[in-house]
N, C-alpha and C positions, 0 to 999 in steps of 0.2 A: 593418644599424642597429639599435642596443637602442630598445625600448619609451618608455625615458626620454628617448632623445635623438628620437627621434620625436616624442613629444610635446613636444619643448623646440622642433623645426623647425616645426610645427604653431604653436605658439603667437608665435615670432616673425613669421613670416610675416605672422600674422590682424594685431599689431600694426602691419605697416609696409604693410598692405593698406588700413589707414585714413587713410596720406598720400598713396596716390598719385591720390587725386582734387586734392590741393594743389597749382595750381602746374603742370599736366602739361601741357603744347605737344607740337607736332609733331616737335621734336627732342628734347625729354628736358624735365626739371622747371627750373621757374625760382623760386627763394623767396629772395628779396634778403631782404637785415635789412631791418627796419623798414616793410615794405611790408603789404600785406593778406592775401598768400600767407604774412608770417612772423608774422602775427596767426593765422590759421589752423591752423598747425601749434600754436602755441603753446596752442589750444585743444585740439588734439590731446593732446598734454602733459598739459594739467590732465585731461582725462578718463582714459588710462594711470593719472594718480597716483592719481585718486578711486578707481577699481578697486580699488586698494591699500591705500587708508586713507591717501596718504601726503597730506601739507600742499603747496601749491605756493605759491611765494614767488618774486617776481622782484629783482636784489640792484640794485644802483646803477649799473653796468654793463648793465641788460637782460638777464645771464644768469637760466635758469629753473633752478629749483630746487625737486624735489620731497623734502621732507623727514618723516625720521621723526619719531616725537613720544619722543624723547629729546635733552639739551642739547647743542649740537655742543662738538667738532668730530666728524664722519662719515667715516668712507671712503667714497671717493666713488665713483662710475661714470657715465661718459657720455661725449656727443659733442658734435655739433651737429646742424642742424636747417636750418640756411639751403644753397642752393646756389650755383654759379657756373649764369652764364646757359646753359639748357640742357644741366644738368647730368644725373647718374646717379638713379637710385634708390635706391641704398643708402650714398655718400658721406654719411659723419655720421650719417643716419637708422639706419643700420644698427646703428650703435653705442649711439643713445639705446634705439631697442627690445628691443636683448641687454640692456642697461642696467638695466631694465622687467624681464624675466624674472630678472635677477639678484638684483634686492631682491624679487623675488616669492617667489623658491628658497630664499634666505639668511635663517636667523633671526638675523643678526647686523642690527643697525640702519644702515643704508645709505641715502644720499642719492644721487639721479639728479640729474644737470646736464644739461642743453641749452646749450653756451656762444653768447653774443650774436655774429653777425656773422663765423665763422671764416673763411670762405672772401672776404671784403672783396669781393664784387662789384659791390657798390656805390657804394664810399666807396675802393678800394683800401685798405682798411683790415684785414688779414687777421689772425687770431687775435685780432680786438678786446677780446671778453669775458673773455680771460683773461689777457691783458695788461694788461689795466685794476685787473685781480685783482694781479696781482703787481707792479703801479705801473712798468713798460715802456712805458706808453703817452702820448704828449707829447698832451697833453689838449685843451689849446687849440688847437694844431695841427689836431688831431681835428676837433673840432666845427666848425672852420671850413672845412672839405673841403666841395666840393659835389659831384651826381652830373650826371650828363649833363644834368638839367635844370633844374639852376641850383639845387637843393635843399639846404641845407646838412643837414649831420649834428646839427648842435643842432637844426634845425627839423624834421628827422626823425624825432627821438628825440623830441622833445617830442609831437609828432602821435601814439605808439606808447604813448605814457603816461608815457614814464620821462624823468627830470627831470633834463637837464643839466648842471644844476649839483651835482648828485652826483656827476658821474661821476671827479674828480678824490680822492673818498674812497673809491672802493670796495675801495682795498686792505686796509679794514675788513674785509672778506667776506670775505678770504683765509683769516681764522682758523677759517673752516666745516670747512676742509679738514683732515683729519687724514691723510690719502694718496688718490692718484686713481688709476684704473686705466681705458684707454679701447681699446674694441674696434673698429676699422676695415677696412675695405676693403683687400687690396692693391694699392697703386697701378703695382705690376708682377709680372711672373711668377716672380717667386724663388722661392714658398713653392708652385705649381703647380710649376716645374722640380723642385724636393725632395719633391716626394711628399707633401707636408705640407698636412693637412686648414687648422692655422692656426698661429701660428707668433709667437714671443716676442722683441719688438723688443731690442736689446739699448743703440741709443744714435741718435739725428735727429744726420743730415748736418750741416757747417757750410755757412751759407745768406749768401750777398751779392747785393742786389739795386744794379745801378748805373743811374745817371739819366745819359744823356751828350745832349748837346744841342750840336750842328753847325751853326756860321754860314755861309753863302757868299754868292752875289748871283744874284739873277735876272736871267736874260738870256734873248736867242733860241735855242732849241733847233739852229735852220737854220743861223744866219747866227755866232754866236758861234764862232772859232775855238779850237783845242784848248787852247792855251797862255794863252789869255786866262781861261776858264772860271775860276770860283770854284765846282764843285761839290757843295753840301754832301751832296749823294745816292752819288754817287761815295764822299767819303772814309768814309762809313757802310758802303758795302756794306765798303771795305778794314779797316774798324776791326772788323766783324761777324766776317769771314774770321780776323783777325788774333785775335781775343778765341777763336774758336775752335780753332783752331791751338796755342795757347800751352796750352791746357789737354790737348792730344792725347796728351804722352807720359803722361798721371797715370791710368791704371785705376780708374773711377770717380768721373771727375770730369764735371760735365757743364755746357756752357753753351747757355743758350736765349736766342736774340733775340728775344724775345717779343711786343716791342710796336713799331711803326716810325710816327710820325707826319711828312708831308711838306709843306710850303710851297713854292710857292704848288699843289704835285699838280696840276701841268695839264701834259698829255702833249706840249705845245709849248714849257715852260718850262725851262731850267735852274734846277732844285731850287736854293732862297735857305737852308734853313733844313731842318734835321731834328731830332727828338728821339728817341733810341732807348733802350730799357732793356733790358738783359744782366741776368739769371737765371743766377747761377751756385753751383753746388753740389759740396761735395766731402767727404771722408772723417775733416780736419785743417783747423781754422784756418788753419795757416802756408802751406796750399799756395792758398787764397782768396789771402791779402795777398800772395805772391811773384808769381800772377798777375795781379792789382790794378797793382803795381808795374810789372810788365813791360808792362802795356798800356797804362799812362801815357807809358812810353817810346816804345812806338810810335805811339802818336796823336801824340806832338809829329811826329815823323816823318811821319806822313798828313796831318798839318794844315799843315808847312812845303809840303812835294811839291805838294800842294793847294790853298795858298794860301787855306788856310778858319780857322776858329778853332774848336777841340773843348775842353769842358767836360765833365767827368765829376764826377759826385758820387755820395755812397753814399746810397741811396734806404733802403737797411733791412739790416741786417749781424747775422747770430745764430752763436756760435760754437759752436751745436747743443749737444745735453746727451746725456750719460749716465745712464741710466736707474736709481735706486735700487738698489744690490746683491739688497736683503735682496727686494723685493717680485721682483726679475727670478729670482730663484732661487725662489720660491715659484710663480711662474711657471711657468717652466721644469718644472720636478717634474712641477705639474700637467699642463702638456704632453705628459710623458714618459706620466705615468701615462695618458693621455686615447687615448694613441695619436697622437700628433701630434709625435714628438721631434727636428724638424728645428732645427739650429743657429740660435740668434739671430741676427737679422739687423739690419743699420744700414738705417734708414731714410732715403730722402733727400725726402720732402714733409715740410712743418711740419704741428704738431698739438698740438691745446690742451694734452696731457697734456706734450708737450715745454717748453712755457710752464710751467705748475704744476709739473713736474720743477726747474724752476733752483730753488724756493723750499720744494716738498714731497715726501715719496717716492712718487713718479709709478711708473708702466707703461702696456705698452701691448702687444696680441694683435693681429696682423693676422689677415684670412681669407683665404684663398685664393683667388685671381682668374686663371680660365685665359689669360682674352686678356689679360690686364694692362692693361685700358681703364682710366680713370679721365677725370672731368669731360667725362662724354658720357652722352649717352642709351643709348649701345651697354654702356654699363659694366652688368657682371653677373657675381653670385656664387653660388653653391649655400645655401642656407639652412641646408641640413644642416651645411656645414663652419662656419655662424655659429654655431649647436648646440655645436658642438664647443671651439668659443671662448668661448661662454658657458659651456659647462661648467668648462673650464679656469679661468674668473677665479671661479668660485663656489668649486672647491677650491681656490685658490689664496688666495681671502679668508678661507676658514675658518680656514687654517695662520695666515697676515698675525694673523688677530683672536684 
């Protein structure tokens, strides 16, 4: 490792260490949006910005900005500081720590951003801050959402010092972004298998999340004959298997039955109601549409056979995004120059850069993850690899600017 990369590695690690005490638990880190832990992370953000002579602002969506003393728009680098429950040290935070090092090393006027509630861990509102900027957030619906304790998002934002009445006008803050680049931990083993410390993302996969409700009838688990049952859980099991089987012929198509709520959820009672969430991701949106149509057809047969009712609604849908060609080429050239020449990869996770990329030039660089583990306390990357990613972005911005 060169002396420059060694210094960069130490600097990134030092910044990350400042977050290690915030939200740490036995299983990992928990920094949900609009909480005390979120506020502590914001104070860390302010400390990093102040060291670099940047001014900190919070926009109408709650996104944190460390801005230079020149008029907008700015080239923007960053990620997020919130986590899932019991999440890892690097998801999001690594990108923000690297962004401050990029701003420190570059002679170009850069803004560092930490997007609000990227994970959606408290209100099921992923990429909240970036979606608010591009106008892809259903503001009234979002503000009415409640967490597990019954606290509305409107109330939580108010208590955090962000006026929910201004959320609908957050789109005006997008004007400060000239272009954006995000560094993020690779959430697969793809870069590790390619032998690359860092890799450029060509696009984000298409994603669809379905909310399914199955209505049956509660009855005795022992005395109710098979032909008399209206078992919502049995129908859910068949629908899950169908969803997985329909995706099987397409390489790179993944389906996850990620959440299941059962009523009355008693071991001696036939389930009367099931709520099920299916997450599907594919390289092309037409694959998702075909899968959804075939799943609907299969659901009708399952409902008829089980004498239940099945309703399927789209809870979220993204067509995916292809990152800006000029940004991507600059990043790829810098990657090759820094000895990390893996082919550009398709990322199957959602990211703020992908949302911003719908309306502004954007790009992403992933950092090698040997285990491929993310959203877990076991998540790990070598910070030296993050230093390579940081150097790639610094060089690319020099070219782009």
